[in-house]
C-alpha positions as CSV (number, residue, x, y, z in Angstrom):
1,X,122.1,94.7,81.9
2,X,118.5,97.2,82.9
3,X,117.4,97.8,86.8
4,X,114.6,95.8,87.5
5,X,110.6,97.2,88.0
6,X,109.6,96.5,91.2
7,X,106.2,97.9,90.2
8,X,106.2,96.4,87.1
9,X,106.9,92.9,89.2
10,X,103.9,93.9,91.3
11,X,101.7,94.2,88.1
12,X,102.9,90.7,86.9
13,X,102.0,88.8,90.3
14,X,98.2,91.1,90.7
15,X,97.1,89.4,87.4
16,X,97.8,85.9,88.8
17,X,97.0,86.7,92.3
18,X,94.7,89.7,92.1
19,X,94.0,91.4,95.0
20,X,90.3,93.4,95.6
21,X,90.9,96.9,97.2
22,X,87.3,97.6,98.4
23,X,87.5,94.8,100.6
24,X,90.3,95.9,102.4
25,X,90.2,98.4,105.2
26,X,93.7,100.4,104.3
27,X,95.4,102.6,106.7
28,X,97.7,105.1,104.8
29,X,101.2,107.4,105.7
30,X,103.6,109.4,104.1
31,X,106.9,108.5,104.1
32,X,108.4,111.5,102.5
33,X,107.1,114.4,100.4
34,X,110.1,116.4,98.3
35,X,110.0,119.5,97.0
36,X,111.5,120.8,93.3
37,X,112.3,123.9,91.9
38,X,112.3,124.8,88.6
39,X,114.0,128.3,87.4
40,X,111.4,129.9,85.0
41,X,112.1,133.6,83.1
42,X,108.6,134.6,85.2
43,X,110.2,133.0,88.9
44,X,110.6,130.2,90.4
45,X,107.7,127.0,90.1
46,X,107.4,124.5,92.8
47,X,106.5,120.7,92.6
48,X,106.2,118.1,94.9
49,X,106.8,114.6,94.8
50,X,105.3,112.3,97.5
51,X,105.8,108.5,98.3
52,X,103.1,107.1,100.2
53,X,102.3,102.9,102.2
54,X,99.5,101.7,102.3
55,X,98.3,98.6,104.1
56,X,95.6,97.0,106.4
57,X,98.4,95.0,108.8
58,X,96.6,92.0,108.1
59,X,99.2,91.2,105.7
60,X,98.2,93.5,102.7
61,X,100.8,96.2,102.1
62,X,101.4,98.6,98.9
63,X,103.0,101.7,97.7
64,X,102.8,104.8,95.3
65,X,104.0,107.7,94.2
66,X,102.7,110.9,93.3
67,X,104.0,114.1,92.1
68,X,101.7,117.7,91.5
69,X,101.8,121.3,92.2
70,X,100.3,121.0,95.8
71,X,101.2,119.1,98.0
72,X,96.9,117.5,98.3
73,X,97.1,116.8,94.8
74,X,100.5,114.9,95.2
75,X,99.7,112.9,98.2
76,X,96.3,111.7,96.8
77,X,97.6,110.6,93.6
78,X,100.8,109.1,96.0
79,X,97.7,107.2,97.5
80,X,96.1,106.3,94.6
81,X,98.8,104.7,93.2
82,X,99.6,102.5,96.5
83,X,96.4,101.1,96.2
84,X,97.0,99.5,92.6
85,X,100.4,98.4,93.8
86,X,99.0,96.0,96.8
87,X,101.2,92.8,97.4
88,X,100.5,90.0,99.9
89,X,102.9,88.5,102.4
90,X,102.2,85.5,104.0
91,X,103.3,86.4,108.0
92,X,103.8,83.5,111.2
93,X,102.6,84.8,114.6
94,X,103.3,88.3,114.1
95,X,106.7,88.0,111.8
96,X,108.0,86.9,108.7
97,X,108.5,83.1,108.1
98,X,112.5,83.2,107.0
99,X,115.5,85.5,106.6
100,X,115.2,87.7,103.3
101,X,117.5,90.6,101.8
102,X,116.0,92.5,99.3
103,X,118.1,94.8,96.7
104,X,117.1,97.5,94.3
105,X,119.7,99.7,92.4
106,X,122.5,100.7,95.5
107,X,119.8,99.5,98.4
108,X,120.2,96.8,100.3
109,X,117.8,96.2,103.0
110,X,117.8,92.7,105.2
111,X,114.9,91.6,107.0
112,X,115.0,88.3,109.9
113,X,112.4,86.9,111.8
114,X,112.2,88.1,115.3
115,X,110.9,86.3,118.6
116,X,107.6,87.8,120.6
117,X,108.2,90.9,122.5
118,X,111.0,92.1,120.1
119,X,109.0,94.5,118.2
120,X,109.8,96.1,115.0
121,X,113.3,96.9,114.9
122,X,113.2,99.1,112.0
123,X,114.0,102.6,110.5
124,X,113.7,105.2,108.5
125,X,111.1,104.1,105.4
126,X,111.5,100.8,106.5
127,X,109.4,100.8,109.5
128,X,106.3,102.5,107.9
129,X,106.3,99.6,105.5
130,X,106.2,96.7,108.1
131,X,103.7,98.8,110.5
132,X,101.4,99.1,107.5
133,X,102.0,95.2,106.5
134,X,101.5,94.4,110.1
135,X,104.5,93.1,111.1
136,X,104.6,93.2,115.5
137,X,108.0,91.5,115.5
138,X,110.7,92.1,113.6
139,X,114.8,92.7,112.6
140,X,116.0,94.8,109.8
141,X,119.4,96.4,109.0
142,X,119.7,99.2,105.6
143,X,122.4,97.3,104.5
144,X,123.7,99.1,101.8
145,X,125.0,103.3,102.4
146,X,122.0,105.3,100.4
147,X,119.7,107.0,102.3
148,X,116.9,107.7,99.2
149,X,113.7,106.7,100.4
150,X,112.5,106.0,97.0
151,X,115.4,103.4,96.8
152,X,115.3,101.8,100.8
153,X,111.5,101.4,99.8
154,X,111.6,99.6,96.5
155,X,113.9,97.5,98.1
156,X,112.1,96.5,101.0
157,X,109.3,95.7,98.7
158,X,112.1,93.2,96.3
159,X,112.8,91.5,99.8
160,X,108.7,91.1,100.8
161,X,108.4,89.5,97.4
162,X,110.9,86.7,98.0
163,X,108.4,85.4,100.9
164,X,107.6,82.1,100.9
165,X,105.0,80.9,102.8
166,X,105.4,77.3,104.0
167,X,102.8,75.9,101.8
168,X,105.0,76.7,99.2
169,X,108.2,75.8,100.5
170,X,106.6,72.3,101.0
171,X,105.3,71.6,98.0
172,X,108.7,72.8,96.6
173,X,110.5,70.1,99.2
174,X,108.6,67.6,99.1
175,X,107.6,68.0,102.9
176,X,104.8,67.8,104.7
177,X,103.0,71.1,105.4
178,X,102.6,70.8,109.2
179,X,106.0,70.0,110.0
180,X,107.6,73.1,107.9
181,X,105.0,75.4,109.7
182,X,105.7,74.0,113.2
183,X,109.6,74.8,113.0
184,X,107.9,78.6,111.9
185,X,105.6,78.7,114.8
186,X,108.7,77.8,117.6
187,X,110.9,80.2,116.3
188,X,108.8,82.3,116.9
189,X,106.6,82.2,119.7
190,X,109.3,81.6,121.5
191,X,110.2,84.0,124.9
192,X,113.3,85.8,124.6
193,X,116.1,84.5,126.7
194,X,117.7,87.1,128.6
């Protein structure tokens, strides 16, 4: 049993639901830059690997990885790779429609919808992904012990790929779409009770 590749899953989805990146106003954020050292006969050689996230704050987000001998080229490669791996996520009133758990290798991330005014309750590499997605209210928890940003970001994307829109849920259940959308909106827009 092999490890699932989030990049391949995103590429398969883009074949059925293509996203035109030229129409989107994408923002970029660097999640992590790692320096690796290789010792050779002449001394040490450094190389850099970068993990970056891009998004339009309106339901589109992507991540990418880049490697180079200098920092600026590795960032540029990561951003170019992130633009190739964009996904569209259905949002309702600034939050996701339902609870979802994402897994990638040893990383496990829980995403829960939150009422308006809660804010983005997320830490580490989860926060930039959700902010660039356009989520304003959400509750998250990294359940696993791993702190590897590469695996955590991929686990978040695994969770986001599982999010279903009210239209999809209505088709599966054979229920009126407005009824499902109304239930989601009641939860998302009701005030926080203190």
